[in-house]
N, C-alpha and C positions, 0 to 999 in steps of 0.2 A: 227162398232157400237160405235166407239169413234172418236172425232173430230181431234185428233192428227194424225190419219192415220198411226199409228204404229202397225205393226203386233203383235197380242196377242193371246194367247191360254188359254182355261180353260178346266176343265174336263167335265163339263156339262153345257149347256145353257137351261134354262127353261123360256118360255114366257107364261104369263097367261092373261086372259081376264076379269075374274070376281073375286070378293072377295071370293065367294064360292070355286072356283078353288084353290085359294091361301090357303084357310083354309084346303082344302083336301090335298094339297101338304104338309102342315105343319103337319097334322095328320099322314101322311105317313113317316114323318121324313126326307123329301126331302129338307127342308130349314135349317137344322142344319149347322151353320157356312157358310151359303150362302152369296154372295155378291150382294146386290141390285144395279142395274145399270139403270140409267135414259137415258138421251140423250148422255151420254158419253162425255160431253163437259168439264168436270172438273176432268178427271181421266187420270193418266199416268200409263200404265201397263209396269212395268220395266223388267219383265222376264216372261217366260211361267208359268202359274199357273194351271198345269194339275191336281191338287188335290182339286180344288175348284169348287163350283157350282155358276154360275152367274144367277140371276133372273131378268126378265124385264117385266114391265107391258105394254100390248098392248092396254089397254082401254083408249080411248081418248074422252070419253063422258063428256059433261059439260052441265050446265043449268044456266040460269040467271033469278032470280025472285025478286020481290019487297021484301024489308026487312021491318020489323016492325018499324025500325028507319026511320024517315022522310028524304026524299031526298037521300035515299040509295038503293042499290041493292046488292043482294047476288049472287056471282058467285061460284058455286060448280063444281069442276073440278077433274076428275080422275087423278091418278098419271102419266098416260101415255100421257096426253095432252101436246102438244108442247107449251112452254111458249109464244113464239113470235106469234103463231097463236091466242092465247087468247088476246095478246096485240093488234093485228090487229082487231079482232072481236069486242072487247069491245070499242076500239077507234072509229071504224066505227059506232057503235051504240050509241055513245055519252056518254059512261060511263067513269068516271075519276078514275085513280088509277094506271093503269098498263102502261100508255103511255111512261113513262121515262125508263121502262125496255125493251123497244122494241129493237129487234135485238140480245138480249142475247140468245145464243143457249142453248138447253136443255129442259127438261120436268118438269112438276109441282112437281113430286116426288123429283127430285134432287134439285129444287129451294127451296123447303121447308126444306130440310136438310142443304143446303149450305147457305141459306139466301143471295141469289144473289142480286147484287145491281149495279146501275150505274146512273150517271147524277142526283145525289141528292136523289135518291129513293132506298129503300131496300125492298125486298119481305115482310119482317116483317111489313112494314108500312100498308099493306092491309090485312094481315092474320087475320081471325076471329078464325079459329080452324083448326087443322090437325088431320085426322083420320088415325090410323095405325093398322096393325095386330101385336099384341103382340105374338110372336112365342113361348114364354115360356109357355103361358097359352092357346094359340090358340083362343084368344078373340080379338074383335075389341075395341080399346080404343080411346078416343078423348082427345086432348090437346088444351087448349086455347092458344092464342098468348103468354100470360105471361108464361104459363106452358112450352112452347117450348123453353124458355130461350134463346131468340135470342140475338146475339151480332154481331160484325163485322165479316162477313163470318163464323158465328158460330151458333150452336144450340145444344139442348140437344141430338139430334140424332147423333151428331159427337163425343159423349163421352160415347158410350155404350160399354159394355164388348165385344160384337160382333155386327158388323154392321147389322146383320139380326135379332137382338132382337126386333127391332121395324121397320116394313116395311111400309112406307107411302103408303096409298091406295087412299087418297082423301084429298083435301084442300078446305076450305071455305074462300073466299076472299070478303071483304067488299068494294064495289065501291060506288062512289058518282054520283048522277044524276045532281048535281049542279056544276058549274065551280070551280075546285080546282087545278089550274095549279101550279105545283111545279117548280119554277124558281130559286132554290137555286144554281144550277150549273151556273157558270159565263157566259158560252156561250149561255145558254138558256135565261138568264136574258138580255143579250145583244140583242138577236134576238127578244124577245117578251116583254121586260120590259116596253116598251112605250104603250102597249095595256092594256085595262081594261080586267079583267078576263072574262067577258061576251062576249068579242070580240074574245076569243080564243076557239078552239075546241081541244079535245084530239088528233084528227088526225093531227092537225097542229104541236103539240109537237112531236108526233110520227115521222112524216116526218123529222123534224129537228134533232131528236135524231139519226135516221137512217143515215142521211147525215153526222153527226158528226162521228158516228161509222165507216161508210164506208171510211171516209177520214183518219182514224188512224189505223184501225184494219184489218187484213187479212180475206178474205172470207174462212171459213173452208172447203168449197167444193172444193177449188183450192189450198189452202195452209194449211197444217195441223197445228193446234195449240189448246191450251186449253184456249185461251183468256188471260186475265191477269194472269201471272204465280205466281207473288209474292203479298203478302199482303202489303198494305201501313203500315209501322211500326209506332207504337205508343210509344213515349218516354215521360219522365217527362219534364215538362216545364223548370225545372232547368237544366237538361241535354241538352236541346235544346239551352238554353242561353250559357252554357259553351262551347258547340260545336261551336257555331257561334263565340264566343270570341277566342277560340283556333285556328280556321281556318281563322278568319278574313274575313268571307263572310256571307252574309245573306242566310239562308237556309229556303226555303218556307215551311209553314205548317199551319194548322188551328187547333183550339182547339177541342180536343176529349172529354175533361172534364175540370173541374176547374183547374186541376193540370197536364194535359197531352196534348201533341201536336201530331197530326197525320201528319207524313211526307209523301212526295210523293216518292214512291219507284222508279217510272220512272225517276224522277229528280236525285235521288241518283245514279242510275245505269248509267245514261248519264254522270253526272259530275265525276263519278269515272273512266270514260274512258272505259266502258264495251261494247259500242255499236258495236264494230268490233269483239267482241269475237265469236268464233265458237268452236264446238267440234263435229267432225265427220260430220253427216248430220244435226246438229242442229245449229241454229243461232238466232240472235235477229231481230225482225221486224224493218226495217229502220225508220218508222214513229212513232213507239211506242216501246221503249226498255223494257217495262214491259212484252212484249209478246215474248216467245220462240217459234220458228216455226220449223217445219219439212221441211227444206229448199227445197229439191228436191224430197221429198217423200220417202227417203231412210234412214231416221234417225232411230236409235234404242232407246229404253228406256235408255240404258247406255250412249248414246250420250247426251240426254237431261239432265240426272243427272250430267254428267261431266260439261256441260255448267252451269247448276244451281250452282254447287259448286264453279266454277271459279268466278261467279258473286257475290255470297255470300261472298267469301273470299276477293275479291277486295273492295267491299263496306265496309266491316268491317275494312279493313286495312286503308282505306281513312277516313271514318267518325266515326268508332267505333260503327256502327249500324249493328245489325244482322237481315238480311232479312229472312223471313220464307215463304215457298211456300204456295200459296192458293190452288194449284192443289193437289189432293189426289194421293198419290203414292201407287200402288198395287204391 
């Protein structure tokens, strides 16, 4: 149930289909200190967790309806919907908004928590609201996009006293019926920048995104990974200038705010000489050093953490920048 393909144990696994079932489980005290699990694409189980309950939504229902806003449509998706399935369906039907997220593994519940993103788009760009079960009161609560407090791979749901305090059950996403291609990512601009928006379709962008992903990232069905393992670090513009002067090289980055620069973790890992690093059964994917892989299917959580720590240490020694993992450690 996780894309890393690493053996993991829990004390109890509960799968549910409806919100009523979930509320019944809550009333029975079954969700106390539980761990919500989506598609398992951003989790690393580091050791057996025989004292925890893991809960997973099997509901993959969705609906698309016109919105009161002109030229918009509302996608309502249960937590168990596979994100890429929705990317495919909405692109085929001509709705704009999810196409740049194509190929990201995982489910809607996890995407809403993690604020997944790729190729110039984040999940938060299309969120209208997220509905959750508040297990402390056993009531359904709804949060607007602003109330979700989305940031770079971050949200309010990642800062709870317990992960099960709020369990995502559904998300409402706002899509556009008018051409709104997002070509902020350089490779997409190069592929389609010469075309007018009305000459593009969501499926055209989706196909190009999938082509780009498949050229750089491993297929989780054959090589275990959690995708991008580290966050791109954000540093002050002043630190960025000082680092370049100290090292005498140009270090690529782009503005994260008026006073901050977001660096490329993949570039830092590569230039720090980490690409050949291994630890047990864990190694770096040759065409994308941001990805730690379960090389031959025999890696352990300890192997992955060992490799993670080696990379963090080397990058810090060379550049003075501290990488932090994007992947959640359990």
